[in-house]
C-alpha positions as CSV (number, residue, x, y, z in Angstrom):
1,M,3.1,-20.1,2.2
2,P,-0.7,-18.5,1.7
3,M,-1.4,-15.0,3.3
4,A,-2.6,-15.0,7.2
5,K,-6.2,-14.1,7.3
6,Y,-5.7,-11.3,8.9
7,K,-3.7,-10.2,6.5
8,E,-6.7,-11.0,3.7
9,K,-8.9,-9.5,6.1
10,L,-7.3,-5.9,6.3
11,L,-6.2,-5.7,2.5
12,D,-10.0,-6.8,1.7
13,E,-11.4,-3.8,4.2
14,F,-9.1,-1.1,2.3
15,E,-9.5,-2.5,-1.4
16,T,-13.3,-1.9,-1.2
17,R,-12.8,1.6,0.6
18,S,-13.9,4.6,-1.5
19,D,-12.7,7.4,1.2
20,E,-9.5,9.3,0.9
21,W,-7.6,7.3,3.0
22,T,-3.8,7.0,3.8
23,F,-0.7,4.7,4.4
24,A,-1.4,6.2,7.8
25,D,-4.5,4.9,8.4
26,F,-3.9,1.2,6.9
27,E,-0.7,1.0,9.0
28,R,-3.2,2.1,12.2
29,R,-5.8,-0.4,11.2
30,L,-3.2,-3.2,11.2
31,G,-2.3,-2.4,14.5
32,E,-5.7,-2.9,15.5
33,V,-6.5,-5.8,13.7
34,R,-2.9,-7.2,14.8
35,K,-1.2,-5.7,18.2
36,G,2.6,-5.1,18.1
37,A,2.2,-4.5,14.5
38,S,4.3,-1.9,13.0
39,Y,4.6,0.3,9.7
40,H,7.6,-2.2,8.8
41,D,4.7,-5.6,8.6
42,A,2.6,-3.0,6.6
43,K,5.9,-2.9,4.1
44,G,5.2,-6.5,4.6
45,I,1.9,-6.8,3.3
46,I,1.7,-4.3,0.9
47,N,4.7,-5.8,-1.3
48,D,3.1,-9.4,-0.4
49,A,0.0,-7.8,-2.0
50,H,1.5,-7.2,-4.9
51,S,3.7,-9.9,-5.7
52,V,0.5,-12.1,-5.4
53,G,-1.2,-9.5,-8.5
54,K,-4.4,-8.7,-5.5
55,W,-5.3,-5.7,-4.1
56,P,-4.4,-3.4,-6.5
57,N,-6.0,-0.3,-5.6
58,T,-4.8,-1.0,-2.0
59,V,-1.0,-1.2,-2.8
60,K,-1.5,1.6,-5.4
61,R,-2.8,3.9,-2.7
62,Y,-0.8,2.9,-0.1
63,L,2.5,3.3,-2.3
64,L,1.4,6.4,-3.1
65,T,0.1,8.4,-0.3
66,N,3.2,7.4,1.1
67,Y,5.3,9.1,-1.6
68,R,3.1,12.3,-1.1
69,A,4.3,12.4,2.1
70,H,7.6,11.6,2.4
71,G,8.5,12.7,-1.2
72,N,9.8,8.9,-1.8
73,V,9.4,5.4,-0.7
74,S,11.7,3.4,1.2
75,S,14.0,0.8,-0.4
76,E,11.8,-2.1,0.5
77,F,9.2,-0.7,-2.0
78,S,11.6,0.2,-4.8
79,D,10.8,-2.7,-7.4
80,T,7.1,-2.7,-6.2
81,F,6.5,0.9,-6.5
82,R,8.6,1.2,-10.4
83,E,5.9,-1.8,-11.0
84,V,2.7,0.1,-10.1
85,C,3.9,4.2,-11.5
86,S,4.4,1.9,-14.7
87,S,0.9,1.5,-15.1
88,V,-0.2,4.7,-13.6
89,T,-1.1,7.6,-16.1
90,D,0.5,10.8,-16.6
91,S,-2.2,12.7,-15.4
92,E,-2.3,10.4,-12.2
93,K,1.7,10.9,-12.0
94,E,1.0,14.5,-11.8
95,A,-1.8,14.5,-9.4
96,W,0.5,12.3,-7.0
97,G,3.0,14.5,-7.5
98,V,5.6,11.3,-8.7
99,E,8.2,12.5,-11.4
């Protein structure tokens, strides 16, 4: 099933950003472009983006900023987070506080 256009547009927007955005910025922007959307919707979008193999910077930054803020990621992200972390360098892991 193809991804909804608003999701692709949101992911494209964050993929090209060069500032220090966080998962909260992504979730806030999602709520602006899709009224009634929540962090639960963001989780699905991030997992779908990873499954498709697109928007790697957005997926990585969303997950790492979420991890930094909470000290873990929710169970919905377990597989995606593990796969993303397998491609993160040791220095990046140290910088993000990933064990």
